[in-house]
C-alpha positions as CSV (number, residue, x, y, z in Angstrom):
1,M,-66.4,190.9,-47.3
2,E,-67.9,188.2,-45.1
3,D,-68.8,189.3,-41.5
4,S,-66.5,188.0,-38.9
5,I,-66.1,188.4,-35.2
6,F,-62.6,189.4,-35.9
7,S,-61.9,192.4,-38.1
8,K,-58.9,194.8,-38.8
9,T,-58.7,198.2,-40.3
10,S,-55.4,199.7,-41.6
11,P,-54.7,203.3,-40.7
12,I,-54.0,205.9,-43.5
13,F,-50.7,208.1,-43.4
14,V,-50.9,211.5,-45.6
15,R,-48.1,213.7,-46.4
16,A,-48.5,217.4,-46.4
17,D,-48.0,218.0,-49.9
18,E,-50.5,215.4,-51.1
19,T,-54.2,215.5,-51.1
20,A,-55.8,212.9,-49.3
21,A,-58.3,210.6,-50.9
22,P,-61.1,209.1,-49.0
23,P,-59.9,206.0,-47.2
24,E,-60.5,202.8,-48.4
25,T,-61.5,200.2,-45.8
26,T,-60.1,196.8,-46.8
27,A,-59.3,193.7,-44.8
28,T,-55.6,193.2,-44.4
29,E,-53.7,190.0,-43.7
30,P,-51.7,189.8,-40.7
31,R,-48.1,191.2,-41.3
32,T,-45.2,188.9,-41.2
33,G,-41.4,189.4,-40.5
34,D,-40.4,192.7,-38.8
35,S,-43.4,194.7,-39.7
36,H,-46.0,195.7,-37.0
37,G,-49.6,196.3,-37.8
38,L,-51.4,198.9,-35.8
39,G,-55.1,198.9,-35.4
40,E,-58.1,197.8,-32.9
41,E,-59.4,194.3,-32.2
42,V,-63.0,194.0,-31.0
43,I,-63.9,190.8,-29.5
44,T,-67.4,189.9,-28.9
45,G,-69.2,186.8,-27.8
46,Q,-70.5,184.6,-24.7
47,V,-69.1,181.8,-23.0
48,D,-70.2,179.7,-19.8
49,V,-67.6,179.7,-17.1
50,K,-67.8,177.5,-14.0
51,I,-65.7,178.6,-11.0
52,D,-64.2,175.5,-9.1
53,D,-62.1,177.2,-6.7
54,A,-62.5,175.8,-3.1
55,K,-64.2,178.1,-0.5
56,F,-62.8,178.2,3.1
57,F,-65.3,177.8,6.0
58,F,-64.5,179.3,9.3
59,A,-66.5,178.2,12.3
60,P,-68.0,181.2,14.4
61,R,-66.2,181.6,17.7
62,I,-69.6,182.5,19.4
63,N,-72.3,179.5,19.5
64,P,-75.6,181.1,19.0
65,F,-77.3,178.0,20.2
66,A,-75.5,177.9,23.6
67,P,-78.5,179.4,25.6
68,I,-80.7,176.5,24.2
69,E,-78.1,173.9,24.6
70,D,-77.5,174.8,28.3
71,L,-81.3,174.2,29.1
72,L,-81.5,171.0,27.1
73,A,-78.2,169.4,28.4
74,P,-78.2,167.2,31.5
75,E,-76.8,168.7,34.7
76,S,-74.9,167.3,37.4
77,Y,-74.9,168.1,41.1
78,V,-72.6,167.6,43.9
79,F,-74.4,167.3,47.1
80,D,-72.3,168.8,50.0
81,E,-74.1,168.6,53.3
82,A,-71.6,171.0,54.8
83,L,-73.0,173.8,52.5
84,Y,-76.1,174.1,54.3
85,R,-74.6,174.9,57.6
86,S,-71.7,177.2,56.2
87,V,-73.2,179.2,53.3
88,D,-76.2,181.5,53.5
89,S,-79.1,179.5,52.0
90,M,-80.2,182.6,50.1
91,T,-77.0,182.6,48.1
92,V,-77.1,179.0,47.2
93,P,-79.9,177.8,44.5
94,H,-81.7,174.7,45.9
95,H,-83.0,172.3,43.3
96,F,-86.0,170.7,45.1
97,V,-87.5,167.3,43.9
98,R,-91.0,167.1,45.5
99,S,-91.2,163.5,46.5
100,S,-92.2,161.6,49.7
101,Y,-89.1,159.5,49.2
102,L,-86.3,161.9,48.9
103,R,-84.5,164.2,51.3
104,V,-85.6,167.7,50.9
105,P,-82.4,169.9,51.6
106,V,-83.0,172.6,54.2
107,E,-81.0,174.9,56.3
108,R,-80.2,172.9,59.4
109,D,-79.9,174.2,62.9
110,F,-79.6,170.6,64.4
111,I,-76.8,169.2,66.1
112,Y,-75.6,165.8,64.5
113,D,-73.1,163.3,66.0
114,D,-70.4,165.1,68.0
115,I,-70.1,168.6,69.3
116,M,-66.7,170.1,68.4
117,V,-65.3,172.3,71.2
118,F,-62.4,174.6,70.1
119,L,-59.6,175.1,72.4
120,P,-57.1,178.0,72.6
121,S,-53.3,177.4,72.1
122,F,-50.8,178.0,74.8
123,E,-47.4,179.4,74.7
124,S,-46.2,177.6,78.1
125,R,-46.3,174.0,78.8
126,V,-49.5,172.6,80.1
127,A,-49.4,169.8,82.5
128,T,-53.0,169.0,82.8
129,W,-56.2,170.4,81.5
130,E,-59.9,169.9,81.9
131,L,-63.1,170.9,80.0
132,V,-66.2,171.3,82.2
133,V,-69.8,171.4,80.8
134,S,-72.4,173.0,83.1
135,N,-76.2,173.4,82.9
136,S,-78.2,176.6,83.5
137,L,-78.2,175.9,87.2
138,G,-74.3,175.6,87.2
139,E,-74.4,171.9,87.7
140,T,-71.5,170.1,86.0
141,V,-73.0,167.4,83.5
142,R,-69.8,166.4,81.6
143,R,-66.1,166.7,82.7
144,V,-63.1,165.8,80.5
145,V,-59.8,165.7,82.2
146,Q,-56.5,164.7,80.5
147,K,-52.6,165.4,80.9
148,G,-50.4,167.1,78.4
149,Q,-50.8,169.8,76.1
150,P,-54.5,170.2,75.0
151,P,-55.5,169.5,71.2
152,A,-56.9,172.0,68.9
153,L,-60.3,170.7,69.5
154,I,-62.4,168.2,71.5
155,S,-65.0,166.0,69.9
156,W,-67.8,165.6,72.4
157,D,-70.6,163.1,71.9
158,G,-73.2,165.4,73.5
159,R,-73.9,163.1,76.5
160,T,-73.5,163.6,80.2
161,D,-71.1,161.8,82.4
162,D,-73.9,159.1,83.0
163,G,-74.3,158.6,79.1
164,E,-77.6,160.3,78.9
165,A,-78.3,162.8,76.0
166,I,-78.1,166.6,77.0
167,V,-81.7,168.2,77.1
168,T,-82.9,170.3,74.2
169,G,-84.0,173.7,75.4
170,E,-81.4,173.9,78.2
171,I,-78.3,176.3,78.1
172,Y,-75.0,174.9,78.6
173,S,-71.7,176.6,79.4
174,F,-68.2,175.5,78.6
175,T,-65.2,176.2,80.8
176,F,-61.5,175.3,79.9
177,N,-59.1,175.0,82.7
178,A,-55.4,174.6,82.0
179,Y,-52.6,173.9,84.8
180,D,-48.8,174.1,84.5
181,A,-46.4,172.0,86.3
182,Q,-46.5,174.2,89.4
183,G,-50.2,174.0,89.6
184,N,-50.9,177.5,88.4
185,Q,-54.4,177.6,86.7
186,T,-55.7,179.5,83.6
187,R,-59.3,179.6,83.4
188,I,-61.1,180.4,80.1
189,P,-64.8,180.7,80.3
190,G,-66.9,180.0,77.0
191,S,-70.1,181.6,75.9
192,P,-73.3,179.8,77.1
193,Q,-75.0,178.0,74.3
194,R,-78.6,176.9,74.0
195,I,-79.2,173.4,72.2
196,N,-82.4,173.6,70.2
197,A,-82.4,170.3,68.6
198,M,-80.2,167.2,68.4
199,V,-80.1,163.9,66.4
200,F,-78.5,160.9,68.2
201,E,-78.7,157.1,68.1
202,Q,-79.8,155.4,71.3
203,D,-80.7,151.6,72.0
204,D,-80.7,150.7,68.3
205,E,-83.1,153.5,67.4
206,W,-82.6,157.2,66.0
207,V,-84.0,159.9,68.1
208,V,-84.8,163.6,66.8
209,S,-85.1,165.8,69.8
210,I,-86.5,169.5,69.4
211,A,-87.2,172.1,71.9
212,A,-91.0,172.5,71.9
213,D,-90.6,176.4,71.5
214,Q,-88.9,175.8,68.2
215,V,-92.2,174.3,66.7
216,F,-95.3,175.5,68.7
217,A,-96.2,178.8,70.1
218,E,-96.0,178.7,73.8
219,G,-98.9,176.8,75.7
220,T,-100.7,176.1,72.3
221,V,-100.7,173.7,69.5
222,T,-100.3,176.5,66.9
223,L,-97.1,175.8,64.6
224,L,-94.7,178.7,64.5
225,G,-93.7,180.2,61.0
226,D,-90.3,178.7,61.4
227,A,-91.5,175.3,62.3
228,P,-92.0,173.8,58.7
229,P,-88.2,173.6,57.9
230,R,-87.5,172.1,61.2
231,L,-90.1,169.5,60.8
232,D,-88.8,168.9,57.2
233,E,-85.6,168.1,58.6
234,A,-87.0,165.7,61.2
235,V,-88.8,163.9,58.4
236,N,-85.5,163.5,56.5
237,I,-84.2,161.4,59.4
238,V,-87.3,159.4,59.2
239,K,-86.7,158.8,55.5
240,E,-83.1,157.9,55.9
241,R,-83.5,155.5,59.1
242,F,-87.0,154.3,58.8
243,R,-87.3,150.3,59.5
244,K,-90.6,149.5,60.9
245,E,-92.2,152.3,62.7
246,V,-92.1,155.9,64.2
247,V,-93.0,156.9,67.7
248,V,-93.7,160.6,68.6
249,Y,-93.1,161.6,72.1
250,V,-94.2,165.0,73.5
251,Y,-93.4,166.2,76.9
252,T,-95.2,169.1,78.4
253,E,-96.6,169.9,81.9
254,R,-100.3,169.1,80.9
255,E,-101.9,165.8,79.5
256,K,-104.2,167.3,77.0
257,L,-101.5,169.7,75.5
258,S,-99.2,166.6,75.2
259,S,-101.9,164.6,73.4
260,D,-102.8,167.6,71.0
261,R,-99.4,168.2,70.1
262,C,-98.6,164.5,69.4
263,A,-101.5,164.4,67.0
264,V,-100.2,167.7,65.2
265,I,-96.7,166.0,64.8
266,R,-98.1,162.8,63.8
267,D,-100.2,164.7,60.9
268,E,-97.2,166.7,59.9
269,I,-95.1,163.5,59.4
270,R,-97.9,161.9,57.4
271,R,-98.2,164.8,55.1
272,R,-94.5,164.8,54.3
273,I,-93.9,160.9,53.9
274,V,-95.7,158.0,52.7
275,L,-95.8,155.4,55.3
276,P,-98.0,152.8,56.5
277,E,-101.1,154.0,58.5
278,E,-100.0,151.9,61.6
279,A,-96.4,152.9,61.3
280,V,-96.7,156.4,63.1
281,K,-97.6,156.2,66.6
282,V,-97.9,158.6,69.5
283,A,-96.9,158.4,73.2
284,P,-97.8,161.8,75.1
285,R,-95.7,162.4,78.2
286,F,-96.8,164.9,80.8
287,I,-94.9,165.9,83.7
288,P,-96.5,168.2,86.2
289,G,-94.4,171.4,87.1
290,L,-92.3,170.9,84.0
291,K,-90.9,174.1,83.0
292,P,-91.8,175.3,79.5
293,K,-88.2,175.7,78.4
294,F,-88.0,171.8,79.0
295,S,-91.0,171.0,76.8
296,K,-89.7,168.9,73.9
297,I,-90.7,166.7,71.0
298,E,-88.9,163.7,70.4
299,I,-89.4,161.4,67.3
300,H,-88.0,157.9,67.7
301,V,-87.2,156.2,64.5
302,L,-87.1,152.5,64.7
């Protein structure tokens, strides 16, 4: 019998009264009709199978490259100048770009433009009202009088009745008086406020006025620890408004002190910004008997 990968072996049935003879193993043909063959089929062999089923890909929900992409991706910033007055600078990350041509953001304590005076609301009808601004001597430097109900706030340009800018280093008090139709007065005093620094426009030039005790130790040319941010802000104004020159005025009670302080401020400006050598000038001003609190630095930007 030839070898084949398919072979069938027929089973042997023996009755009890017969003697079983040794089985003969023969190849049998497949049965036809209603006969059913019993046996085993042994299948051997090899075949190459290629699986063509499509595999589904699910993108991961977490991007493992996100930390690197955040560092490489360009960022955008919104410069809101109000943040430097209203938010603690320690909670806001500042992105400094060190350049002589760019504004360096600092925490400001300068007064810009108008001064806002907030007024209380009144239940009864107000016929007339007035806001009185006085200096440390009790002298009235500005009086605003109007009829009718007062607004929620008054915008004051920081000038006296004569049109002069108020003095840095001075303490000013605000008093609000309201009168009804019968002339009854309601007086509301405000807390005294010291003006340390102001920025204003005057005669087609910008002026940065800083009380001297905010920059120098009393009676010396030594810069205070808090002076650099204030000088940075003063130089910011120079960067924004410069056209042809900068003139530094220093007011003290002694001529030499004024001259020496002028030289220090000039050098600090030159160190912070690139300007032509002849663009920064000094003009010492000394007034015998001037009180130390009225000593001041004025940087005029033309």
